[in-house]
N, C-alpha and C positions, 0 to 999 in steps of 0.2 A: 479190548473190543470183543464183544460177544456176537459173533456172526449168526448164531442160531436164534438170536432175539430180534435182530434188525436186518431186514433184507437190503437196506442201503448202507450197512456197516462199512463196506469197502469204500464207498464214495465219501462217507463221513471221515473215515481214517485218512484218505488221500487229502482232503481239505485240511485236516489237522496237521499232517506232515508238511503240506505246502506252507502252513503258517509257522513252521519251524519247531513243532513239538517233537520230542525225541521218539524214535521208533519204539523203544521199550515202553513208553508211557501210552502209546497209541494202540498197540496191538500185542497180543500174547505171542511172543516169538516162538514158543514151543507148540503152538497150535497150527498145524498145516492149513486148516480151513481159514484161519485169519490171513495168512499170506495169499491164498487163492482169492479170498474176498477183496483184499487190497488190490491185487492185480486186475481183477474184473472191474472193481469200482473206479480205479484210476483211468481205465480206458473207456468207461461208459460216458458217452457224450450227452450233455444236457443243455448246452448253450450253443447257439448258432452265431458264428463269427466269421466274417469274410468268406462266406461260402462253405465253411466247414463246421461240423459239429465239434465242440470242444467240451472237455470235462470241466466240471465246476471248479476243481482245484487249479486249473490253468488260468483262471481269472484272478485267483488269489496271488499266485506267484509263478508266472510262466518260466519255463526252463530255457537256459541258453542252448545253442546248438551243440556245444561240447560240454559234457557233464563233469569233466575234470575240475576238481576244486570245490565241488558242491559238498555241503554237509551230508551226513548219513540220511537224514530225513528226505532231503530233496533228491539225493542219489537213488533212494528207493523208488521215487516217482519216475526217475529217468529209466530205471530198469523195467518199469511197467508202462512206459509211455506208448501211446498209440502209433507213433512213428517208429518203424522198425530200425531205421538208421540210428536214431538216438538210443534205442534199446541196445543195439549192437555195440555202439561206442561205450555204453555203460558197462556191458559185460566185459569188455576189454580191460576196464579199470578195476575189476573186482579184487585184485590181489591185496589192496589196502583196506578192504572193507569186509572182513570175515563175518561180521554180525549180519550181513545181508545175504549170506550164502543160501538161505532158503529161497530167496527170490531168483538166484541163479538156477536152482533146480526147476523153478517154474519156467524160466526162460529156456532151459534145455528142452522143454516140451513144446516150445513155440515154433 
């Protein structure tokens, strides 16, 4: 994902992750800007549903209330979710997902 070429890159990446694409094929794991763009894009609401603005990826594959057992792609979305309770639950389960540590750094600033 080239975040410098597409202002919606984070939103597009979130949709691709929701569809089950691997994190490594969706974004450059060595690029801090890609992780920040994913975080911002995953929380950017574009759809109105039941009185709340929801991100586009949530219509593709909404997350359960407990992120345990999710694959890495959907777990990354849990770490970026607009609901702080879900993000907190995801942070607690990071020990088994070292490839997502850059998102933990983003969450530490939250």
